[in-house]
Backbone as CSV, one residue per row, in Angstrom:
resi,resn,N_x,N_y,N_z,CA_x,CA_y,CA_z,C_x,C_y,C_z
1,MET,6.217,-2.666,-22.373,7.051,-3.880,-22.367,6.273,-4.991,-23.056
2,ASN,6.797,-5.511,-24.188,6.093,-6.562,-24.898,7.093,-7.448,-25.606
3,GLY,6.573,-8.483,-26.267,7.420,-9.365,-27.027,8.186,-10.343,-26.159
4,ARG,9.069,-11.063,-26.804,9.815,-12.127,-26.133,10.694,-11.601,-25.009
5,ARG,11.363,-10.470,-25.253,12.246,-9.932,-24.219,11.461,-9.470,-22.999
6,GLY,10.284,-8.930,-23.251,9.440,-8.518,-22.130,9.003,-9.698,-21.286
7,ARG,8.603,-10.778,-21.966,8.188,-11.980,-21.238,9.366,-12.595,-20.486
8,ALA,10.534,-12.535,-21.099,11.725,-13.077,-20.435,12.058,-12.278,-19.182
9,ALA,11.918,-10.963,-19.267,12.193,-10.118,-18.105,11.191,-10.389,-16.984
10,LEU,9.929,-10.538,-17.342,8.912,-10.859,-16.343,9.201,-12.200,-15.675
11,HIS,9.545,-13.188,-16.497,9.834,-14.514,-15.958,11.039,-14.470,-15.025
12,ALA,12.054,-13.714,-15.398,13.255,-13.617,-14.572,12.943,-12.971,-13.225
13,GLU,12.159,-11.894,-13.247,11.836,-11.213,-11.989,10.926,-12.080,-11.114
14,TRP,10.000,-12.791,-11.733,9.135,-13.692,-10.982,9.953,-14.804,-10.342
15,THR,10.904,-15.352,-11.086,11.747,-16.423,-10.558,12.568,-15.936,-9.368
16,LYS,13.136,-14.737,-9.499,13.955,-14.198,-8.406,13.129,-13.968,-7.145
17,LEU,11.957,-13.389,-7.297,11.145,-13.073,-6.119,10.562,-14.316,-5.459
18,ARG,10.094,-15.254,-6.272,9.445,-16.424,-5.676,10.428,-17.362,-4.995
19,THR,11.704,-17.268,-5.336,12.699,-18.138,-4.712,13.306,-17.530,-3.449
20,LEU,12.891,-16.320,-3.104,13.369,-15.685,-1.873,12.388,-15.970,-0.738
21,PRO,12.828,-16.599,0.356,11.919,-16.849,1.490,11.297,-15.563,2.035
22,SER,12.045,-14.464,1.995,11.537,-13.202,2.536,10.287,-12.732,1.802
23,THR,10.193,-13.071,0.513,9.014,-12.662,-0.256,7.748,-13.243,0.347
24,TRP,7.762,-14.516,0.631,6.555,-15.180,1.133,6.271,-14.801,2.576
25,TRP,7.321,-14.591,3.375,7.095,-14.126,4.747,6.474,-12.731,4.765
26,LEU,6.943,-11.872,3.875,6.399,-10.515,3.835,4.970,-10.497,3.291
27,LEU,4.682,-11.344,2.301,3.309,-11.424,1.802,2.372,-11.955,2.879
28,LEU,2.849,-12.948,3.634,2.057,-13.449,4.757,1.859,-12.351,5.793
29,ALA,2.889,-11.536,6.019,2.780,-10.441,6.980,1.747,-9.410,6.523
30,VAL,1.686,-9.156,5.221,0.689,-8.224,4.692,-0.713,-8.681,5.069
31,VAL,-0.988,-9.956,4.824,-2.311,-10.503,5.128,-2.567,-10.507,6.630
32,ALA,-1.607,-11.034,7.395,-1.796,-11.179,8.839,-1.957,-9.827,9.522
33,LEU,-1.101,-8.871,9.191,-1.170,-7.557,9.831,-2.457,-6.823,9.458
34,THR,-2.848,-6.934,8.203,-4.063,-6.254,7.749,-5.293,-6.792,8.464
35,VAL,-5.400,-8.115,8.532,-6.567,-8.725,9.183,-6.529,-8.508,10.690
36,ALA,-5.370,-8.724,11.306,-5.269,-8.627,12.765,-5.548,-7.208,13.254
37,ALA,-4.943,-6.213,12.614,-5.154,-4.834,13.050,-6.605,-4.405,12.846
38,GLY,-7.209,-4.841,11.745,-8.617,-4.532,11.519,-9.508,-5.181,12.558
39,ALA,-9.203,-6.427,12.913,-10.000,-7.140,13.917,-9.875,-6.473,15.284
40,ILE,-8.666,-6.050,15.643,-8.459,-5.385,16.931,-9.254,-4.080,16.998
41,THR,-9.243,-3.334,15.910,-9.990,-2.075,15.868,-11.489,-2.321,15.979
42,ALA,-11.969,-3.317,15.243,-13.398,-3.642,15.302,-13.793,-4.139,16.685
43,ALA,-12.951,-4.966,17.299,-13.241,-5.479,18.637,-13.236,-4.361,19.663
44,ALA,-12.351,-3.382,19.499,-12.294,-2.260,20.434,-13.576,-1.449,20.379
45,LEU,-14.122,-1.290,19.179,-15.376,-0.556,19.060,-16.515,-1.358,19.655
46,SER,-16.554,-2.669,19.397,-17.652,-3.485,19.909,-17.628,-3.551,21.424
47,ALA,-16.447,-3.331,22.026,-16.348,-3.346,23.481,-16.462,-1.941,24.061
48,GLY,-16.782,-0.955,23.229,-16.830,0.431,23.672,-18.097,0.762,24.433
49,ASP,-18.309,2.081,24.608,-19.402,2.536,25.470,-20.535,3.146,24.660
50,CYS,-20.730,2.704,23.434,-21.842,3.199,22.631,-23.113,2.455,23.046
51,PRO,-24.032,3.103,23.733,-25.199,2.397,24.269,-26.158,1.870,23.195
52,VAL,-26.266,2.603,22.103,-27.172,2.181,21.022,-26.340,2.130,19.741
53,PRO,-25.775,0.959,19.417,-24.883,0.850,18.259,-25.480,1.382,16.966
54,ALA,-26.768,1.164,16.763,-27.398,1.576,15.508,-27.422,3.093,15.351
55,GLU,-27.262,3.827,16.463,-27.312,5.276,16.412,-25.933,5.927,16.504
56,CYS,-24.871,5.118,16.463,-23.520,5.667,16.603,-22.964,6.212,15.292
57,HIS,-23.537,5.793,14.190,-23.142,6.274,12.861,-21.651,6.045,12.586
58,GLU,-21.137,4.921,13.059,-19.744,4.583,12.789,-19.598,4.043,11.368
59,ASP,-18.491,4.378,10.733,-18.191,3.826,9.409,-17.555,2.455,9.636
60,THR,-18.391,1.428,9.692,-17.895,0.095,10.041,-16.979,-0.488,8.971
61,VAL,-17.178,-0.102,7.729,-16.296,-0.582,6.658,-14.895,-0.011,6.844
62,GLU,-14.807,1.286,7.064,-13.510,1.930,7.259,-12.802,1.373,8.490
63,LEU,-13.562,1.134,9.559,-12.973,0.557,10.765,-12.406,-0.834,10.492
64,SER,-13.142,-1.638,9.754,-12.685,-2.994,9.455,-11.411,-2.997,8.614
65,LEU,-11.218,-1.943,7.830,-10.064,-1.871,6.931,-8.894,-1.091,7.527
66,THR,-8.965,-0.800,8.822,-7.887,-0.052,9.478,-6.540,-0.743,9.312
67,GLY,-6.543,-2.057,9.240,-5.300,-2.813,9.151,-4.484,-2.547,7.897
68,VAL,-5.103,-1.974,6.872,-4.358,-1.642,5.658,-3.229,-0.665,5.995
69,TRP,-3.489,0.230,6.944,-2.473,1.214,7.356,-1.261,0.515,7.967
70,VAL,-1.485,-0.620,8.622,-0.384,-1.386,9.206,0.272,-2.267,8.141
71,GLY,-0.551,-2.940,7.340,-0.031,-3.853,6.329,0.808,-3.182,5.268
72,GLN,0.616,-1.873,5.059,1.391,-1.177,4.033,2.891,-1.204,4.345
73,GLY,3.243,-1.319,5.619,4.655,-1.369,5.983,5.343,-2.585,5.384
74,ALA,4.687,-3.741,5.471,5.254,-4.964,4.894,5.315,-4.871,3.380
75,VAL,4.328,-4.223,2.782,4.314,-4.041,1.328,5.506,-3.202,0.882
76,VAL,5.754,-2.120,1.606,6.870,-1.240,1.260,8.204,-1.978,1.372
77,VAL,8.384,-2.743,2.444,9.628,-3.488,2.629,9.813,-4.507,1.510
78,LEU,8.746,-5.212,1.138,8.816,-6.179,0.036,9.279,-5.509,-1.246
79,ALA,8.694,-4.365,-1.561,9.032,-3.665,-2.799,10.460,-3.136,-2.767
80,VAL,10.878,-2.618,-1.636,12.241,-2.104,-1.509,13.252,-3.227,-1.736
81,LEU,13.026,-4.364,-1.093,13.966,-5.482,-1.212,14.032,-6.038,-2.629
82,ALA,12.942,-5.917,-3.374,12.926,-6.425,-4.746,14.005,-5.768,-5.595
83,MET,14.333,-4.506,-5.280,15.375,-3.806,-6.035,16.662,-3.656,-5.231
84,SER,16.580,-3.142,-4.014,17.800,-2.862,-3.245,18.544,-4.141,-2.865
85,GLY,17.816,-5.258,-2.751,18.470,-6.521,-2.439,19.494,-6.905,-3.493
86,GLU,19.187,-6.599,-4.753,20.134,-6.923,-5.830,21.362,-6.028,-5.792
87,TYR,21.171,-4.785,-5.389,22.331,-3.898,-5.248,23.186,-4.330,-4.060
88,GLY,22.547,-4.802,-3.003,23.289,-5.233,-1.827,24.147,-6.456,-2.086
89,THR,23.647,-7.376,-2.900,24.402,-8.606,-3.188,25.268,-8.493,-4.440
90,GLY,25.059,-7.442,-5.222,25.818,-7.279,-6.460,25.226,-8.009,-7.646
91,THR,24.104,-8.709,-7.455,23.504,-9.455,-8.563,22.843,-8.551,-9.593
92,ILE,22.721,-7.248,-9.275,22.139,-6.334,-10.250,22.987,-6.295,-11.518
93,ARG,24.302,-6.511,-11.377,25.164,-6.526,-12.559,24.801,-7.685,-13.482
94,THR,24.523,-8.833,-12.877,24.112,-9.992,-13.674,22.767,-9.727,-14.347
95,THR,21.850,-9.107,-13.598,20.533,-8.789,-14.143,20.641,-7.879,-15.356
96,LEU,21.456,-6.824,-15.238,21.572,-5.851,-16.323,22.420,-6.372,-17.475
97,THR,23.261,-7.371,-17.211,23.999,-8.008,-18.300,23.062,-8.901,-19.114
98,ALA,22.209,-9.641,-18.402,21.257,-10.522,-19.085,20.178,-9.728,-19.806
99,GLU,19.800,-8.569,-19.228,18.773,-7.724,-19.832,19.280,-6.275,-19.811
100,PRO,19.933,-5.838,-20.892,20.491,-4.483,-20.936,19.433,-3.379,-20.901
101,GLY,18.206,-3.714,-21.251,17.139,-2.712,-21.224,16.744,-2.402,-19.794
102,ARG,17.320,-1.356,-19.236,17.134,-1.077,-17.811,15.685,-0.716,-17.458
103,LEU,15.046,0.018,-18.323,13.649,0.346,-18.061,12.768,-0.896,-18.135
104,ARG,13.154,-1.832,-18.983,12.417,-3.093,-19.070,12.548,-3.868,-17.760
105,VAL,13.731,-3.835,-17.162,13.936,-4.494,-15.873,13.051,-3.863,-14.808
106,LEU,13.041,-2.532,-14.762,12.225,-1.833,-13.763,10.741,-2.110,-13.980
107,ALA,10.309,-2.089,-15.240,8.900,-2.364,-15.539,8.520,-3.783,-15.126
108,ALA,9.419,-4.740,-15.359,9.150,-6.127,-14.988,9.050,-6.260,-13.467
109,LYS,9.952,-5.598,-12.754,9.895,-5.643,-11.297,8.598,-5.023,-10.793
110,ALA,8.217,-3.902,-11.383,6.976,-3.236,-10.972,5.765,-4.138,-11.208
111,ALA,5.749,-4.821,-12.351,4.621,-5.697,-12.669,4.530,-6.871,-11.696
112,VAL,5.673,-7.498,-11.395,5.670,-8.668,-10.516,5.357,-8.263,-9.071
113,VAL,6.016,-7.211,-8.600,5.751,-6.740,-7.233,4.296,-6.289,-7.108
114,GLY,3.806,-5.577,-8.119,2.423,-5.125,-8.087,1.433,-6.280,-8.061
115,ALA,1.691,-7.305,-8.870,0.791,-8.459,-8.920,0.771,-9.206,-7.596
116,LEU,1.944,-9.419,-7.004,2.001,-10.099,-5.710,1.308,-9.283,-4.627
117,THR,1.486,-7.980,-4.671,0.832,-7.117,-3.690,-0.678,-7.157,-3.835
118,VAL,-1.151,-7.115,-5.068,-2.599,-7.186,-5.303,-3.170,-8.509,-4.774
119,ALA,-2.447,-9.601,-5.005,-2.923,-10.905,-4.527,-2.999,-10.945,-3.007
120,ALA,-1.913,-10.544,-2.338,-1.911,-10.548,-0.872,-2.888,-9.521,-0.325
121,GLY,-2.954,-8.342,-0.966,-3.859,-7.304,-0.510,-5.316,-7.713,-0.613
122,THR,-5.652,-8.428,-1.679,-7.040,-8.894,-1.849,-7.439,-9.842,-0.725
123,VAL,-6.546,-10.775,-0.394,-6.831,-11.712,0.703,-6.960,-10.961,2.022
124,GLY,-6.023,-10.027,2.283,-6.055,-9.279,3.528,-7.285,-8.405,3.668
125,VAL,-7.652,-7.708,2.609,-8.817,-6.814,2.645,-10.108,-7.607,2.808
126,LEU,-10.249,-8.682,2.051,-11.452,-9.509,2.178,-11.541,-10.108,3.575
127,GLY,-10.410,-10.600,4.088,-10.410,-11.156,5.435,-10.782,-10.118,6.470
128,SER,-10.281,-8.894,6.316,-10.597,-7.818,7.258,-12.085,-7.499,7.259
129,LEU,-12.668,-7.426,6.070,-14.094,-7.121,5.986,-14.945,-8.225,6.618
130,LEU,-14.588,-9.479,6.354,-15.370,-10.593,6.897,-15.259,-10.665,8.416
131,VAL,-14.031,-10.535,8.936,-13.838,-10.587,10.386,-14.493,-9.381,11.054
132,GLY,-14.300,-8.199,10.468,-14.907,-6.992,11.032,-16.417,-7.069,11.067
133,ARG,-17.018,-7.595,10.002,-18.476,-7.731,9.965,-18.971,-8.629,11.088
134,GLU,-18.287,-9.735,11.297,-18.713,-10.662,12.345,-18.635,-10.019,13.720
135,LEU,-17.551,-9.350,14.003,-17.366,-8.730,15.314,-18.366,-7.598,15.553
136,LEU,-18.536,-6.754,14.557,-19.403,-5.592,14.722,-20.880,-5.976,14.704
137,ALA,-21.257,-6.889,13.816,-22.652,-7.323,13.753,-23.064,-8.029,15.034
138,ALA,-22.144,-8.763,15.649,-22.456,-9.462,16.893,-22.787,-8.490,18.018
139,ASP,-22.254,-7.271,17.927,-22.532,-6.267,18.955,-23.645,-5.313,18.560
140,GLY,-24.302,-5.585,17.440,-25.457,-4.789,17.050,-25.176,-3.623,16.128
141,PHE,-23.935,-3.491,15.672,-23.620,-2.398,14.758,-24.113,-2.748,13.359
142,PRO,-24.743,-1.802,12.660,-25.189,-2.080,11.290,-23.987,-2.207,10.355
143,VAL,-23.971,-3.249,9.560,-22.865,-3.458,8.621,-23.434,-3.564,7.214
144,PRO,-22.945,-2.769,6.280,-23.448,-2.821,4.901,-23.027,-4.113,4.210
145,GLY,-23.722,-4.463,3.166,-23.398,-5.662,2.416,-22.075,-5.522,1.677
146,LEU,-21.423,-6.645,1.457,-20.126,-6.634,0.797,-20.210,-6.180,-0.658
147,VAL,-21.370,-6.337,-1.280,-21.487,-5.981,-2.693,-22.107,-4.601,-2.897
148,GLU,-22.340,-3.869,-1.815,-22.838,-2.511,-1.967,-21.730,-1.614,-2.514
149,GLU,-22.105,-0.628,-3.308,-21.118,0.188,-4.024,-20.072,0.823,-3.104
150,PRO,-20.455,1.473,-1.995,-19.425,2.083,-1.138,-18.448,1.056,-0.567
151,THR,-18.951,-0.121,-0.209,-18.084,-1.161,0.336,-17.129,-1.689,-0.731
152,LEU,-17.653,-1.921,-1.934,-16.808,-2.391,-3.031,-15.728,-1.367,-3.367
153,ARG,-16.121,-0.098,-3.386,-15.146,0.951,-3.676,-14.058,0.997,-2.614
154,ALA,-14.457,0.873,-1.344,-13.474,0.887,-0.261,-12.545,-0.322,-0.339
155,ALA,-13.113,-1.485,-0.676,-12.308,-2.707,-0.737,-11.342,-2.678,-1.918
156,LEU,-11.866,-2.396,-3.100,-11.006,-2.352,-4.287,-9.980,-1.223,-4.176
157,GLY,-10.423,-0.097,-3.615,-9.513,1.022,-3.440,-8.396,0.711,-2.460
158,SER,-8.697,-0.081,-1.431,-7.667,-0.459,-0.465,-6.608,-1.348,-1.101
159,VAL,-7.041,-2.261,-1.967,-6.084,-3.109,-2.690,-5.228,-2.257,-3.622
160,LEU,-5.866,-1.318,-4.307,-5.122,-0.409,-5.188,-4.148,0.437,-4.376
161,TYR,-4.569,0.873,-3.199,-3.702,1.653,-2.314,-2.427,0.875,-1.995
162,LEU,-2.565,-0.385,-1.630,-1.397,-1.202,-1.309,-0.487,-1.378,-2.522
163,ALA,-1.067,-1.563,-3.693,-0.257,-1.718,-4.905,0.527,-0.447,-5.199
164,LEU,-0.109,0.711,-5.029,0.578,1.976,-5.264,1.665,2.217,-4.214
165,ALA,1.392,1.815,-2.971,2.410,1.928,-1.925,3.638,1.090,-2.288
166,ALA,3.407,-0.084,-2.861,4.520,-0.928,-3.295,5.343,-0.242,-4.377
167,LEU,4.674,0.421,-5.304,5.394,1.106,-6.377,6.203,2.288,-5.847
168,VAL,5.689,2.957,-4.818,6.467,4.021,-4.173,7.746,3.429,-3.579
169,GLY,7.608,2.293,-2.895,8.774,1.636,-2.317,9.771,1.189,-3.367
170,LEU,9.277,0.644,-4.477,10.158,0.180,-5.544,10.902,1.348,-6.184
171,GLY,10.183,2.424,-6.472,10.819,3.589,-7.066,11.855,4.207,-6.150
172,THR,11.538,4.262,-4.858,12.475,4.819,-3.884,13.746,3.982,-3.812
173,ALA,13.583,2.652,-3.801,14.744,1.762,-3.746,15.586,1.865,-5.003
174,THR,14.948,2.048,-6.148,15.686,2.184,-7.403,16.515,3.461,-7.412
175,ALA,15.968,4.517,-6.815,16.683,5.791,-6.785,17.809,5.788,-5.760
176,LEU,17.569,5.192,-4.582,18.547,5.267,-3.490,19.510,4.089,-3.459
177,ARG,19.076,2.910,-3.955,19.930,1.729,-4.095,20.390,1.131,-2.768
178,ASP,19.959,1.638,-1.678,20.372,1.143,-0.358,19.131,0.737,0.417
179,THR,19.135,-0.471,0.977,17.941,-0.991,1.651,17.527,-0.129,2.824
180,ALA,18.476,0.202,3.701,18.139,0.972,4.900,17.622,2.360,4.532
181,ALA,18.319,3.041,3.622,17.913,4.393,3.243,16.556,4.391,2.548
182,ALA,16.341,3.436,1.646,15.083,3.378,0.907,13.918,3.013,1.821
183,THR,14.139,2.037,2.714,13.068,1.637,3.633,12.701,2.783,4.559
184,THR,13.707,3.444,5.115,13.453,4.561,6.022,12.713,5.692,5.308
185,SER,13.145,6.024,4.106,12.524,7.122,3.358,11.069,6.805,2.994
186,ALA,10.838,5.586,2.499,9.476,5.226,2.083,8.532,5.126,3.284
187,LEU,9.001,4.520,4.362,8.149,4.408,5.550,7.882,5.772,6.167
188,ALA,8.856,6.679,6.075,8.644,8.031,6.592,7.520,8.734,5.828
189,LEU,7.447,8.479,4.526,6.367,9.062,3.732,4.997,8.603,4.222
190,PHE,4.894,7.310,4.542,3.587,6.747,4.878,3.235,6.862,6.363
191,TYR,4.243,6.905,7.228,3.963,6.961,8.659,4.395,8.270,9.316
192,GLY,5.524,8.817,8.871,6.028,10.024,9.507,5.353,11.294,9.024
193,LEU,5.123,11.394,7.719,4.525,12.603,7.156,3.135,12.906,7.720
194,PRO,2.262,11.904,7.908,0.962,12.207,8.504,1.073,12.778,9.921
195,VAL,2.058,12.314,10.682,2.256,12.838,12.039,2.659,14.306,11.983
196,LEU,3.575,14.624,11.077,4.028,16.004,10.951,2.900,16.923,10.494
197,SER,2.095,16.459,9.543,0.986,17.295,9.064,-0.045,17.513,10.160
198,GLY,-0.225,16.517,11.032,-1.168,16.664,12.135,-0.711,17.618,13.209
199,LEU,0.578,17.952,13.220,1.123,18.873,14.223,0.982,20.337,13.823
200,LEU,0.562,20.578,12.580,0.400,21.958,12.137,-0.726,22.633,12.909
201,ALA,-0.446,23.815,13.421,-1.422,24.504,14.268,-2.564,25.113,13.464
202,ASP,-2.263,25.652,12.318,-3.278,26.300,11.498,-4.143,25.236,10.824
203,PRO,-5.456,25.239,11.051,-6.324,24.193,10.474,-6.341,24.191,8.945
204,ASP,-6.207,25.363,8.330,-6.195,25.417,6.865,-4.936,24.769,6.305
205,TRP,-3.797,25.086,6.906,-2.545,24.465,6.471,-2.545,22.970,6.749
206,ARG,-3.141,22.579,7.885,-3.205,21.159,8.222,-4.051,20.410,7.193
207,GLU,-5.157,20.997,6.787,-6.004,20.338,5.784,-5.290,20.243,4.450
208,ARG,-4.565,21.289,4.067,-3.820,21.243,2.804,-2.741,20.169,2.859
209,ALA,-2.089,20.066,4.021,-1.051,19.046,4.166,-1.645,17.646,4.075
210,GLU,-2.818,17.445,4.667,-3.467,16.142,4.609,-3.875,15.783,3.182
211,GLU,-4.219,16.783,2.404,-4.581,16.537,1.008,-3.389,16.067,0.176
212,LEU,-2.171,16.406,0.634,-0.974,16.072,-0.130,-0.145,14.968,0.512
213,THR,-0.583,14.458,1.646,0.129,13.386,2.328,-0.318,12.058,1.736
214,PRO,0.598,11.210,1.274,0.199,10.008,0.517,-0.733,9.069,1.266
215,SER,-0.444,8.785,2.535,-1.292,7.824,3.245,-2.625,8.443,3.647
216,THR,-2.619,9.671,4.134,-3.870,10.324,4.527,-4.789,10.504,3.330
217,ALA,-4.222,10.972,2.231,-5.038,11.171,1.032,-5.488,9.836,0.455
218,GLY,-4.570,8.887,0.346,-4.910,7.607,-0.259,-5.944,6.820,0.516
219,LEU,-5.854,6.854,1.842,-6.780,6.067,2.661,-8.179,6.676,2.724
220,ALA,-8.362,7.851,2.149,-9.714,8.407,2.043,-10.611,7.494,1.219
221,ILE,-10.009,6.613,0.418,-10.777,5.689,-0.420,-11.593,4.728,0.429
222,GLN,-11.223,4.554,1.706,-11.910,3.597,2.568,-13.196,4.140,3.175
223,ALA,-13.381,5.442,3.162,-14.555,6.035,3.801,-15.822,5.718,3.012
224,THR,-16.861,5.318,3.725,-18.150,5.059,3.079,-19.241,5.984,3.589
225,THR,-18.951,6.750,4.646,-19.905,7.734,5.164,-19.154,9.036,5.436
226,GLY,-19.883,10.122,5.539,-19.292,11.412,5.873,-18.235,11.872,4.894
227,LEU,-18.453,11.620,3.617,-17.446,11.986,2.622,-17.223,13.492,2.559
228,ASP,-18.248,14.268,2.923,-18.108,15.718,2.873,-17.166,16.246,3.953
229,ARG,-16.843,15.417,4.937,-15.939,15.851,6.010,-14.489,15.462,5.740
230,LEU,-14.241,14.758,4.654,-12.882,14.347,4.326,-12.070,15.520,3.790
231,PRO,-10.762,15.547,4.049,-9.926,16.609,3.478,-9.820,16.519,1.961
232,ILE,-10.048,15.323,1.423,-9.967,15.101,-0.022,-10.890,13.943,-0.380
233,GLY,-11.440,13.949,-1.576,-12.341,12.892,-2.000,-11.631,11.559,-2.150
234,PRO,-12.380,10.450,-2.086,-11.770,9.108,-2.156,-10.895,8.887,-3.382
235,TRP,-11.431,9.120,-4.574,-10.648,8.842,-5.782,-9.582,9.906,-6.018
236,ALA,-9.860,11.135,-5.602,-8.829,12.170,-5.696,-7.648,11.820,-4.796
237,GLY,-7.952,11.250,-3.625,-6.893,10.842,-2.708,-6.028,9.744,-3.294
238,ILE,-6.668,8.777,-3.952,-5.899,7.726,-4.628,-5.056,8.328,-5.750
239,GLY,-5.590,9.363,-6.391,-4.826,10.044,-7.424,-3.554,10.676,-6.872
240,VAL,-3.643,11.237,-5.651,-2.459,11.819,-5.008,-1.408,10.738,-4.773
241,LEU,-1.831,9.602,-4.239,-0.897,8.499,-4.007,-0.323,7.996,-5.334
242,GLY,-1.158,7.943,-6.363,-0.681,7.545,-7.680,0.390,8.495,-8.193
243,GLY,0.245,9.790,-7.882,1.257,10.764,-8.264,2.588,10.495,-7.579
244,TYR,2.533,10.129,-6.298,3.760,9.773,-5.581,4.414,8.543,-6.212
245,ALA,3.593,7.539,-6.549,4.127,6.318,-7.154,4.778,6.624,-8.504
246,ALA,4.097,7.426,-9.326,4.646,7.782,-10.630,5.929,8.586,-10.473
247,GLY,5.941,9.515,-9.519,7.134,10.322,-9.298,8.315,9.492,-8.832
248,ALA,8.045,8.560,-7.898,9.125,7.703,-7.387,9.693,6.826,-8.495
249,LEU,8.819,6.254,-9.320,9.284,5.406,-10.416,10.037,6.216,-11.478
250,LEU,9.589,7.437,-11.724,10.264,8.286,-12.708,11.681,8.623,-12.244
251,VAL,11.803,9.039,-10.982,13.132,9.354,-10.449,14.008,8.097,-10.459
252,GLY,13.413,6.971,-10.042,14.163,5.716,-10.046,14.624,5.343,-11.440
253,ALA,13.770,5.526,-12.428,14.127,5.190,-13.808,15.257,6.071,-14.315
254,LEU,15.217,7.350,-13.977,16.277,8.265,-14.404,17.620,7.888,-13.781
255,VAL,17.590,7.534,-12.495,18.822,7.116,-11.816,19.332,5.811,-12.414
256,LEU,18.423,4.884,-12.641,18.806,3.576,-13.184,19.476,3.709,-14.546
257,ARG,18.967,4.621,-15.369,19.520,4.793,-16.706,20.842,5.576,-16.706
258,SER,21.009,6.459,-15.727,22.167,7.361,-15.778,23.367,6.891,-14.990
259,ARG,23.186,5.940,-14.073,24.300,5.508,-13.240,24.695,4.074,-13.534
260,ASP,25.956,3.787,-13.292,26.437,2.413,-13.440,25.878,1.546,-12.321
261,ALA,25.763,0.254,-12.598,25.300,-0.680,-11.572,26.333,-0.751,-10.528
């Protein structure tokens, strides 16, 4: 997407999203849920029964970032509404009349939703790390520096995880065109599928399922210790989530091009 029409499409999508009160409430929810859930998890560990914190070998970075798993719900809803909201109100017809290039519209929505998610995700992830460090360090748990490579990878990867989750939601909404159906389907991928994979009795099948589950695989990026015990490597896990995002957007693009508004 380039040139004047591309910039016009970006500007139009930015204008639509920023003028919706729900956009800012959901972005605030991303930050608040991410920080709050991470703080609760860190506080629960600091109040636990580990007699010698330095010998517990807890992954304090991963614990501090637990809230990303909660905040992804708000991200998915934001992305779904960015597309399904227009179908619900009928304004999608106006959008496609003003910009007949349907793929350009989808690309513009993806860029704007992705940028907003990255901004909110960065604040939430940084806040989680800072709050988690304070809580855990106060109880004697060793906390790595924020600029150490594993911590940076976990932090940047968590922001990327949220952005990819948003693209899954956007693609799902583009394909299904209904807010309730798209929200339910996307949230089931991130919250329901891990539960189902955990119910598998055979450990080999369970591990294979975890390798292909978007949230389980994607959140492997947060681990800074015990990487050999993960079902999938950190960046490979993000690659799995990226595959889901690409697949959702591809299906959404095909539906958008083939069906009437």
